[in-house]
C-alpha distance (Angstrom), angle and dihedral (degrees) to the residues before:
residue distance angle dihedral
X1 . . .
X2 3.72 . .
X3 3.77 123.8 .
X4 3.78 112.2 -84.7
X5 3.84 116.6 -149.4
X6 3.84 110.1 -131.7
X7 3.70 140.5 177.6
X8 3.82 92.5 48.0
X9 3.79 88.6 177.6
X10 3.82 86.4 76.0
X11 3.87 91.4 59.9
X12 3.73 139.0 -85.7
X13 3.81 88.7 -68.7
X14 3.80 96.3 57.1
X15 3.81 126.8 137.4
X16 3.82 122.5 -67.8
X17 3.79 129.3 -150.3
X18 3.80 139.7 -173.9
X19 3.85 129.8 -162.5
X20 3.86 112.4 -140.3
X21 3.83 120.8 -170.8
X22 3.74 128.1 -166.9
X23 3.73 102.9 -109.1
X24 3.79 96.9 -126.6
X25 3.83 112.5 121.0
X26 3.89 110.7 -119.8
X27 3.79 132.6 -143.5
X28 3.86 125.0 -136.0
X29 3.82 108.5 -80.4
X30 3.81 91.8 21.9
X31 3.81 132.1 109.1
X32 3.68 136.0 -95.4
X33 3.87 120.3 -151.6
X34 3.75 130.5 -165.4
X35 3.73 141.5 105.5
X36 3.84 141.4 -107.7
X37 3.82 112.1 -125.0
X38 3.82 114.6 -148.9
X39 3.78 128.1 -165.2
X40 3.76 120.0 -173.5
X41 3.82 121.0 -128.9
X42 3.74 129.5 -135.7
X43 3.78 95.5 -59.8
X44 3.80 132.4 35.9
X45 3.75 115.8 -102.5
X46 3.84 138.3 -177.2
X47 3.85 112.5 -117.0
X48 3.74 105.5 -143.5
X49 3.79 93.7 -165.9
X50 3.82 141.9 -12.9
X51 3.86 118.4 -160.4
X52 3.87 139.9 168.9
X53 3.81 122.8 -132.4
X54 3.78 127.3 -166.3
X55 3.84 105.7 -142.9
X56 3.84 133.8 -173.0
X57 3.84 136.1 -167.5
X58 3.81 101.2 -122.9
X59 3.79 132.4 -177.2
X60 3.77 110.9 -127.5
X61 3.79 91.4 -165.7
X62 3.81 140.5 22.7
X63 3.68 126.1 -85.4
X64 3.85 92.5 29.8
X65 3.80 93.4 -82.2
X66 3.76 93.1 129.7
X67 3.90 125.6 40.1
X68 3.72 133.8 179.1
X69 3.91 112.0 -167.1
X70 3.76 101.9 -169.3
X71 3.83 112.0 40.4
X72 3.82 106.4 158.7
X73 3.83 111.0 -140.0
X74 3.73 100.8 169.7
X75 3.82 137.2 12.6
X76 3.77 136.1 -163.1
X77 3.88 125.5 -167.0
X78 3.80 112.2 -140.1
X79 3.68 97.5 -174.2
X80 3.87 140.7 -85.2
X81 3.74 144.4 -169.0
X82 3.87 93.4 85.5
X83 3.78 133.3 121.0
X84 3.78 123.8 -111.8
X85 3.75 110.1 -161.7
X86 3.84 124.6 -145.4
X87 3.86 107.9 -75.0
X88 3.74 91.3 -2.9
X89 3.86 115.4 152.9
X90 3.83 116.3 -146.8
X91 3.92 131.1 168.8
X92 3.85 116.4 -156.5
X93 3.94 108.8 -163.7
X94 3.79 119.3 -149.2
X95 3.77 142.4 -174.0
X96 3.67 115.0 -162.7
X97 3.85 125.4 -173.9
X98 3.78 110.5 -140.7
X99 3.82 120.3 -145.6
X100 3.67 122.0 -94.7
X101 3.79 90.8 -120.4
X102 3.75 95.3 54.6
X103 3.82 108.3 138.1
X104 3.83 123.6 -107.9
X105 3.80 117.3 -109.2
X106 3.86 96.8 -177.3
X107 3.71 133.4 37.3
X108 3.80 124.5 -173.1
X109 3.74 91.6 -18.6
X110 3.85 94.0 -50.1
X111 3.80 119.4 113.8
X112 3.86 114.8 -127.9
X113 3.68 124.6 -142.5
X114 3.84 92.4 -102.0
X115 3.78 123.0 120.0
X116 3.90 116.3 -151.6
X117 3.85 124.3 165.2
X118 3.80 146.7 172.2
X119 3.78 114.9 -134.4
X120 3.80 134.6 178.6
X121 3.82 126.7 -128.4
X122 3.80 121.4 -154.3
X123 3.77 127.5 -173.7
X124 3.82 128.7 -171.9
X125 3.83 135.0 152.8
X126 3.77 91.0 7.5
X127 3.84 92.5 -57.6
X128 3.86 125.4 112.3
X129 3.74 131.4 -161.8
X130 3.80 142.5 168.7
X131 3.69 135.1 -132.0
X132 3.81 122.9 -136.2
X133 3.78 115.0 -78.6
X134 3.78 114.5 -101.9
X135 3.85 108.4 -140.8
X136 3.74 117.1 -106.1
X137 3.85 121.1 -147.4
X138 3.81 115.4 -151.8
X139 3.78 124.5 -177.0
X140 3.83 130.0 -169.6
X141 3.75 124.3 -84.7
X142 3.83 115.3 -124.2
X143 3.76 90.7 -98.8
X144 3.77 92.1 54.3
X145 3.71 89.7 44.9
X146 3.78 91.0 54.9
X147 3.78 94.2 53.5
X148 3.76 94.6 42.0
X149 3.82 92.6 47.4
X150 3.78 90.7 51.8
X151 3.82 90.4 52.6
X152 3.84 89.6 48.7
X153 3.85 91.1 50.7
X154 3.91 91.4 47.5
X155 3.90 87.7 55.1
X156 3.72 106.5 -105.6
X157 3.80 121.8 153.2
X158 3.79 128.3 -137.5
X159 3.78 112.8 -128.6
X160 3.85 101.1 166.2
X161 3.68 146.6 -21.6
X162 3.81 110.6 -146.7
X163 3.68 133.2 174.3
X164 3.95 114.0 -129.2
X165 3.81 124.1 -157.2
X166 3.81 92.6 -135.3
X167 3.79 146.1 94.0
X168 3.79 121.9 -119.5
X169 3.75 104.6 -133.0
X170 3.78 115.2 -122.3
X171 3.74 98.0 21.0
X172 3.83 131.3 102.0
X173 3.77 93.1 -111.9
X174 3.78 112.5 154.2
X175 3.80 106.0 175.1
X176 3.74 119.2 78.1
X177 3.82 91.8 -117.3
X178 3.87 137.0 35.8
X179 3.68 134.4 -153.5
X180 3.75 116.3 -109.3
X181 3.75 119.0 -161.5
X182 3.78 112.5 -162.3
X183 3.83 115.6 -152.0
X184 3.78 135.6 -170.2
X185 3.85 113.1 -136.4
X186 3.74 125.7 -101.8
X187 3.81 116.1 -111.7
X188 3.82 92.6 -99.4
X189 3.86 91.2 61.3
X190 3.81 99.0 40.9
X191 3.88 96.0 108.7
X192 3.80 92.3 50.2
X193 3.79 110.1 42.0
X194 3.80 137.6 22.3
X195 3.68 100.0 -161.8
X196 3.86 142.8 2.2
X197 3.76 125.0 -147.5
X198 3.89 114.2 -156.1
X199 3.81 128.0 -166.4
X200 3.79 123.5 179.3
X201 3.77 114.4 -162.2
X202 3.83 108.7 -170.2
X203 3.81 127.9 -161.8
X204 3.79 140.0 169.2
X205 3.71 90.8 -84.6
X206 3.82 104.0 38.6
X207 3.69 143.1 -62.6
X208 3.82 139.6 -65.5
X209 3.85 112.7 -142.1
X210 3.80 114.7 -156.6
X211 3.80 116.0 -169.3
X212 3.75 122.2 -176.4
X213 3.76 128.8 -173.7
X214 3.82 124.1 -142.4
X215 3.76 99.0 -10.6
X216 3.78 109.8 -179.4
X217 3.82 135.8 -173.3
X218 3.88 91.9 -16.1
X219 3.81 92.2 -52.6
X220 3.76 113.7 131.2
X221 3.78 117.9 -114.8
X222 3.84 129.0 -166.3
X223 3.82 110.5 -45.0
X224 3.69 136.2 -154.8
X225 3.69 128.2 -176.7
X226 3.77 135.0 -164.6
X227 3.93 137.4 177.7
X228 3.72 121.8 -139.7
X229 3.78 127.0 -179.1
X230 3.85 127.2 -137.9
X231 3.82 92.2 -121.2
X232 3.77 128.9 80.8
X233 3.79 96.3 19.2
X234 3.82 94.1 146.3
X235 3.76 93.0 54.5
X236 3.87 95.7 61.5
X237 3.72 131.4 88.1
X238 3.75 94.6 -127.7
X239 3.79 97.7 178.9
X240 3.77 92.8 52.3
X241 3.76 92.7 42.4
X242 3.76 95.4 50.8
X243 3.78 91.6 44.8
X244 3.82 89.3 54.8
X245 3.87 88.6 53.9
X246 3.82 92.6 50.7
X247 3.81 91.0 49.0
X248 3.67 92.9 47.4
X249 3.84 89.0 51.3
X250 3.77 91.4 49.5
X251 3.90 90.7 48.4
X252 3.82 89.4 50.8
X253 3.77 92.5 46.2
X254 3.98 91.0 51.6
X255 3.77 91.1 49.3
X256 3.84 92.8 50.7
X257 3.80 89.7 44.2
X258 3.92 90.9 52.5
X259 3.77 91.0 44.8
X260 3.79 92.1 53.4
X261 3.81 95.2 43.4
X262 3.79 93.9 -119.3
X263 3.83 127.5 139.8
X264 3.69 119.5 -104.9
X265 3.76 124.9 -101.3
X266 3.86 114.5 -59.2
X267 3.79 115.5 -123.8
X268 3.79 101.4 -163.9
X269 3.72 109.9 128.8
X270 3.69 94.2 3.7
X271 3.68 94.9 103.8
X272 3.78 87.0 57.4
X273 3.75 88.8 53.4
X274 3.77 93.0 53.9
X275 3.84 91.2 46.9
X276 3.73 91.3 50.7
X277 3.67 93.5 48.4
X278 3.75 92.0 49.0
X279 3.78 89.6 55.8
X280 3.87 88.4 53.6
X281 3.81 101.5 -98.0
X282 3.79 135.4 3.6
X283 3.76 140.5 146.5
X284 3.74 125.6 -41.4
X285 3.80 114.4 -170.5
X286 3.79 89.0 -24.4
X287 3.74 93.0 -50.3
X288 3.79 128.7 109.4
X289 3.75 117.6 -112.9
X290 3.76 105.6 -111.3
X291 3.76 113.8 -93.8
X292 3.78 116.7 -89.7
X293 3.86 94.1 13.9
X294 3.84 102.0 84.1
X295 3.81 95.3 74.1
X296 3.85 97.9 37.4
X297 3.76 101.4 97.7
X298 3.84 92.0 34.2
X299 3.84 87.9 62.9
X300 3.61 91.1 54.0
X301 3.71 88.0 77.3
X302 3.83 84.4 89.9
X303 3.82 87.2 70.9
X304 3.87 92.3 71.9
X305 3.84 90.6 108.8
X306 3.80 102.7 64.8
X307 3.81 91.3 -174.4
X308 3.74 85.2 72.4
X309 3.75 95.2 58.1
X310 3.79 107.4 122.4
X311 3.78 125.7 -135.1
X312 3.90 99.3 31.4
X313 3.77 89.1 125.5
X314 3.77 90.7 45.8
X315 3.76 95.1 66.5
X316 3.87 93.2 88.6
X317 3.72 88.2 66.1
X318 3.77 96.5 56.3
X319 3.71 109.9 100.2
X320 3.85 130.4 -150.5
X321 3.76 117.0 -111.7
X322 3.74 121.5 -126.0
X323 3.66 142.6 115.7
X324 3.92 126.6 -6.1
X325 3.75 117.6 -24.2
X326 3.77 135.0 -168.9
X327 3.75 102.9 -143.6
X328 3.76 114.4 -146.9
X329 3.75 96.8 -45.5
X330 3.78 92.1 -59.3
X331 3.78 92.2 124.2
X332 3.88 87.9 -122.5
X333 3.82 119.5 145.2
X334 3.73 126.9 -157.3
X335 3.79 112.4 -125.9
X336 3.83 125.9 -147.8
X337 3.73 112.0 -97.7
X338 3.78 109.5 -106.9
């Protein structure tokens, strides 16, 4: 990034800052390291506070009609009450622990249409300003890879991966939004369901898997929930287990449909969706699959051998968020989320 001039209220020659991240991808529950680079303006000033914010582009409604580009989902205070002299250069290092529920921005090497960033906030002389967000790359945890890989092997296709500004009732969700992964059904389920919505809520002990069939316009569909622990992933038949989840969801949906006197799921055009997904893209309801998403689950077939999942040994180093933290001697303090 290029230095951004901030605190324009201090004049055209005010201080400038830049947020620089280590370019290693991170996993939910992990840490991001970097530093904020400050350069003084034409005059000395006292910086009242310097903080970091984790921000996300989140849909407030369904269908993409409402969008909030800067939802803050975590915050870290780096310091304050220090003097920045004219033309002084100063680097402030940081280590920030990202929440376990941080959304994924990349799956199987394919970028998702999810925007996350780390931005600095600076305050001086009663004025406050933000730097530009630095993009954050988040890859799946092994437990997330296990479930997504099974869906890929079963033949599901990835349509979109949106962030919804809503809470899923009955779950342990802590962030104000959740990631919803929309899937087209595999051929063996075509006559039973049109679409599956998947949410993976990770925590220090494991993950809640929320599956929903034929969710439309923000209205809830039939829902299934499962809890998975981080340990013992390589000893489970993930393809068979996830298949049983899907079949139980379909059976529950059929029961509710019969009870309510509604007809079953329509299948017109769904075969075309599956064919398009198998080809790595295609049309969904007349709209093109977002670029880069069509192949993502297909590429997860490479996760067949769970013993090759990386990072299983790293889970011990992932720390639970909560309260005020001193981060690796940097003098940083974790602030409560507002």
